Structure formats: structure tokens, C-alpha cells
C-alpha angles and dihedrals in degrees: 000000000000133000116167122177124204115184116208116226098210100044135038088249133114124202104220121191114204120193149171122206120231089255093055094044093047111190092334119158092199142014126189129196108227125188155114092292091064100035092260088290113170093208108028097090113038117184119229117245112227127208095263092052099260124127132216143165136182123216133178112237129183114252125236092049142093122231127200116212147154138192120248112206119201091341091285114061123066121206135176134221108255090200094051116133089247144323137248136200122261127211085255114086097223101046143072131190124230115238130210119200119207 
């Protein structure tokens, strides 16, 4: 899993690249980034599939905040970012959200 942060010097914004490796994505046809920054929409932030089977997307996020998120693979399987800054509980007993701190 990839999480890369690029802070902008002129704005309180960080360009964050989220990614899943081909191994983590398996034979997925689609992966979406779902989180607080897009209203937990399952379709608003699709990740691009690369030639080798990995997926990534870059989003601009306001600094000075924390954002909970998860990956939705093929519209049915949820997965977390193992390298997230931390995790937080969800209303569902068996799940946690990944959290990025900016």
C-alpha cells in the first residue's frame, strides 16, 4: 500500500497519493477510495488501474486535519491501508477505518 504526502508551500493543502499494489488488489477490476473527504461515497473517487495491476489516485486534502478512509475493491470487498497514520473504530463491530493525519 502506498500513501505519499506532498505538502504545498503556497496553500494549506496536501496532495495525497493513495495506492494499492497489484498483490493487494488481486484480480480486481475496480478500486474506489472512500472516506470523509468525499462524503463516504462508494463511487466519487475511482482509482486508476495501472499496467501491472496496481491502483492509485491523488487527492488534494486540507492540512491540519485527520481523515478516515478505506478502499472498496470491486464494489464488494473493503480493505484498509496498513501503512496509514492510525486507525479508528467504525459503527460496525468488525471493522476499523484507516486514518491519515495532515
